[in-house]
Each structure stands twice: as structure tokens, then as C-alpha cells.
C-alpha positions as CSV (number, residue, x, y, z in Angstrom):
1,M,-29.8,19.0,-4.4
2,K,-28.8,22.3,-6.0
3,P,-25.6,22.5,-8.1
4,A,-23.9,24.9,-5.6
5,Q,-24.8,22.7,-2.7
6,D,-23.6,19.6,-4.6
7,R,-20.3,21.3,-5.2
8,R,-19.9,22.2,-1.6
9,V,-20.7,18.6,-0.5
10,R,-18.0,17.3,-3.0
11,R,-15.5,19.8,-1.7
12,S,-16.1,18.9,1.9
13,R,-15.9,15.2,1.3
14,R,-12.7,15.6,-0.7
15,A,-11.2,17.8,2.0
16,L,-12.1,15.2,4.7
17,R,-10.7,12.3,2.8
18,S,-7.5,14.2,2.0
19,A,-7.1,15.1,5.7
20,L,-7.6,11.5,6.8
21,V,-5.0,10.2,4.3
22,D,-2.4,12.8,5.3
23,L,-3.0,12.2,9.1
24,V,-2.9,8.4,8.7
25,L,0.5,8.6,7.0
26,E,1.8,11.0,9.6
27,K,0.5,9.3,12.8
28,G,-1.2,6.1,12.0
29,F,-5.0,5.5,11.9
30,Q,-5.5,4.6,15.6
31,A,-3.8,7.8,16.8
32,I,-6.0,10.3,15.0
33,T,-9.4,11.7,16.0
34,V,-12.4,13.1,14.2
35,E,-11.5,16.5,15.7
36,E,-8.1,16.4,14.0
37,I,-9.5,15.3,10.7
38,T,-12.1,18.2,10.7
39,A,-9.5,20.7,11.8
40,R,-7.0,19.6,9.0
41,A,-9.8,19.7,6.5
42,D,-11.2,23.0,7.8
43,V,-14.6,21.5,7.9
44,A,-17.2,21.7,10.8
45,R,-17.7,18.5,12.9
46,A,-21.4,18.7,12.0
47,T,-20.5,18.5,8.3
48,F,-18.4,15.4,9.1
49,Y,-21.2,13.6,10.8
50,A,-23.6,14.6,8.1
51,H,-21.6,12.3,5.8
52,Y,-19.8,9.7,8.0
53,R,-20.5,7.9,11.2
54,D,-16.9,7.9,12.3
55,K,-13.3,7.8,11.0
56,D,-13.7,4.1,10.0
57,D,-16.7,5.0,7.9
58,L,-14.7,7.8,6.2
59,L,-11.9,5.4,5.4
60,V,-14.3,2.9,3.9
61,G,-15.8,5.8,2.0
62,I,-12.5,6.3,0.2
63,V,-12.6,2.7,-1.1
64,R,-16.2,3.0,-2.2
65,D,-15.4,6.2,-4.1
66,L,-12.8,4.3,-6.1
67,A,-15.3,1.6,-6.8
68,E,-18.3,3.8,-7.7
69,D,-16.6,5.2,-10.7
70,R,-15.6,2.1,-12.8
71,E,-13.6,4.3,-15.1
72,Q,-11.2,4.9,-12.2
73,L,-10.7,1.2,-11.4
74,L,-11.3,-0.9,-14.5
75,P,-12.2,1.3,-17.4
76,A,-10.6,-0.9,-20.0
77,V,-12.5,-4.1,-19.2
78,A,-14.9,-3.8,-22.2
79,Q,-12.0,-2.7,-24.5
80,A,-9.9,-5.6,-23.2
81,Q,-12.6,-8.1,-23.8
82,A,-13.1,-6.8,-27.4
83,R,-9.4,-6.9,-28.2
84,G,-8.3,-9.9,-26.3
85,F,-6.0,-10.3,-23.3
86,T,-4.4,-6.9,-23.3
87,G,-3.6,-6.2,-19.7
88,L,-5.2,-2.8,-20.0
89,P,-7.4,-3.0,-16.9
90,V,-4.4,-3.9,-14.8
91,R,-2.3,-1.1,-16.3
92,Y,-5.0,1.4,-15.4
93,I,-5.1,0.3,-11.8
94,F,-1.4,0.9,-11.5
95,E,-1.6,4.2,-13.3
96,H,-4.4,5.2,-10.9
97,A,-2.4,4.1,-7.9
98,E,0.5,6.1,-9.2
99,Q,-1.7,9.2,-9.3
100,E,-3.2,8.5,-5.9
101,R,-0.3,6.8,-4.2
102,D,-1.0,8.0,-0.7
103,V,-4.6,6.9,-0.8
104,Y,-3.6,3.4,-2.0
105,R,-0.9,3.2,0.6
106,V,-3.4,3.8,3.4
107,I,-5.9,1.3,2.0
108,L,-3.4,-1.4,1.2
109,R,-1.6,-1.2,4.5
110,G,-4.9,-2.3,6.1
111,E,-5.2,0.8,8.3
112,G,-7.9,0.7,10.9
113,D,-9.2,-2.7,11.5
114,G,-8.5,-3.8,7.9
115,R,-12.1,-3.3,6.8
116,A,-11.2,-0.9,4.0
117,L,-8.7,-3.3,2.6
118,R,-11.2,-6.2,2.8
119,E,-13.8,-4.1,1.0
120,F,-11.2,-3.1,-1.7
121,T,-10.3,-6.7,-2.1
122,A,-13.9,-7.9,-2.3
123,I,-14.9,-5.2,-4.8
124,L,-12.0,-6.0,-7.1
125,C,-12.4,-9.8,-6.7
126,N,-16.1,-9.7,-7.5
127,R,-15.5,-7.6,-10.6
128,V,-12.6,-9.8,-11.8
129,E,-14.6,-13.0,-11.4
130,Q,-17.4,-11.4,-13.4
131,V,-15.0,-10.6,-16.2
132,F,-13.6,-14.1,-16.2
133,R,-17.1,-15.6,-16.4
134,E,-18.0,-13.3,-19.2
135,R,-14.8,-14.1,-21.1
136,A,-15.4,-17.9,-20.7
137,A,-19.0,-17.6,-21.9
138,Q,-17.9,-15.4,-24.8
139,H,-15.4,-18.0,-26.0
140,G,-17.6,-21.0,-25.2
141,V,-14.9,-22.6,-22.9
142,T,-15.1,-24.5,-19.7
143,P,-12.7,-23.3,-17.0
144,R,-10.2,-25.9,-15.9
145,V,-10.0,-24.3,-12.4
146,P,-13.1,-22.9,-10.6
147,L,-13.4,-19.3,-11.5
148,D,-13.9,-18.2,-7.9
149,I,-10.5,-19.7,-7.1
150,V,-9.0,-18.1,-10.2
151,A,-10.4,-14.7,-9.3
152,R,-9.2,-14.8,-5.7
153,T,-5.7,-15.9,-6.8
154,W,-5.5,-13.2,-9.4
155,T,-6.7,-10.6,-6.9
156,G,-4.4,-11.7,-4.2
157,E,-1.4,-11.6,-6.5
158,L,-2.3,-8.2,-7.9
159,I,-2.8,-6.7,-4.4
160,G,0.5,-8.1,-3.2
161,V,2.4,-6.6,-6.2
162,L,0.5,-3.3,-6.0
163,T,1.2,-3.0,-2.3
164,W,5.0,-3.5,-2.9
165,W,4.9,-1.1,-5.9
166,V,3.2,1.8,-4.1
167,E,5.4,1.4,-1.0
168,N,8.7,1.2,-2.7
169,D,10.7,2.8,-5.5
170,T,10.8,-0.4,-7.5
171,G,12.0,1.1,-10.8
172,Y,9.1,-0.4,-12.7
173,S,6.7,1.9,-14.5
174,A,3.0,1.1,-14.6
175,A,3.4,-0.1,-18.2
176,E,6.4,-2.3,-17.3
177,I,4.8,-4.0,-14.3
178,T,1.6,-4.6,-16.2
179,A,3.6,-6.3,-19.0
180,H,5.3,-8.6,-16.6
181,L,2.0,-9.5,-14.8
182,R,0.4,-10.1,-18.2
183,D,3.1,-12.5,-19.2
184,L,2.9,-14.2,-15.9
185,S,-0.8,-14.7,-16.4
186,V,-0.6,-15.9,-19.9
187,Y,2.5,-18.2,-19.7
188,G,2.6,-19.1,-16.0
189,R,5.1,-19.2,-13.2
190,V,7.2,-22.0,-14.7
191,W,7.8,-20.1,-17.9
192,A,8.4,-16.8,-16.0
193,S,11.1,-18.4,-13.9
194,G,13.0,-19.5,-17.0
195,L,12.2,-23.2,-16.9
196,A,10.5,-25.3,-19.6
197,P,7.2,-26.9,-18.6
198,S,8.9,-30.3,-18.5
199,D,11.4,-29.0,-15.9
200,A,8.7,-28.2,-13.4
201,P,8.3,-30.5,-10.4
202,G,5.6,-33.1,-11.1
203,A,5.5,-32.2,-14.8
204,F,4.2,-34.6,-17.3
205,D,6.6,-36.1,-19.9
206,S,5.9,-36.1,-23.6
207,S,3.8,-39.2,-23.3
208,G,1.5,-37.5,-20.8
209,T,2.7,-39.6,-17.9
210,A,3.8,-37.9,-14.7
211,P,7.2,-39.0,-13.4
212,A,7.4,-41.2,-10.4
213,A,7.8,-39.4,-7.1
214,D,11.2,-39.4,-5.4
215,A,11.6,-42.1,-2.8
């Protein structure tokens, strides 16, 4: 493809995606049509169908664009692995969501049939599980909990917080929310809630014996 044609394609795709996001936030995904999307984008219908099958395919395309460029989703993975558990990949996700808040709102709301959100979740989860496995191998450790469970738990928590953060004025910056999530990951929920490990229900005492269950 010639450079000029390539630039036109990118412009058309950007315009279509921007139009979709704007219309979804105005009317909801189910209420909009391809004709409305192309009119808002000032793009011919033939151009739309040259790139996408339907509006659902366009919505999923937005997710895939985020994933295709790893520098937009998890650019700091290699840096984080080299420096330890920094939280940098999470911070970049929040910073990217801050810049593209409307796009993330549409995805995280599960607009359409939820396919875009499922794809977003799967892409992120698969990448995170890979990072956990690489980190375990690098340090020569055996995970105490299966890493597919760890990755899905981590991803679910991140998406839950991210959804709340992009939909509301929480008062937390990307750096602040990342710091809290990092501490939660490192120290756990018991520590985060202000308790000592021995205060947790079912905790082991200093001898390593679990307390008897309440009658």
C-alpha cells in the first residue's frame, strides 16, 4: 500500500472509531446504525464495509487496536521485570485510560453483546499470565496458587477498579490508584484493611496452628 493510501486508511478508521464512541455514549450501542456512524465520520459506507463487517466488528476493532500496540497497553512490562515489582504496567494502563476515557468507558460498559469487553479481558489476562510465568521462572520459584487463577483474579480486580475510575470522579490520579493497587498486590487484603495477619478469619497462630472454628 502506498504511504498516501495508508494515511487515508488510518484517517478513515480513526474517524469511524471516533464516531462510534461518540454515538454510543450519546445513544447506546443498540440504537445506532452503520449509516449514522458513517455520516458522523464523513466516510462512505463502502469505505466502512471495506474495513468492518458491521458495527460490532468496528467495536471489537477498537479493542484490537489497543492490543496491537503493546506500548499502549503494557509498555513497561520489560522494565518492570528488570527493576522488580514497580506497578509501572498498571500505571500506564490508567494513564492511557485517562487519555482515552471515552473509549475505555464504551469498552468497559460491555456495550453491544459484551464481546469487546470479553476480548479486552482475554487479551489482558493472557498477557498478565505470561508475565507472571516469566517472573516465576526468572526467580526460580513455584507459585503457591495456579497462575491461571492468579492472572484471572488480578485482571478481574483491575478491570473492576478501572471501570469505576473511568466512570467517576474518584479523586485518585493514575499514580495514586496504581500505588494503592501495588500495595494491595504486595501486602494483601488483610494488611490493606488495617488488620494484622493474625487478626484475619482463619489465620494461623504463631505456632502455625489454625484456630478452632466457632461452634
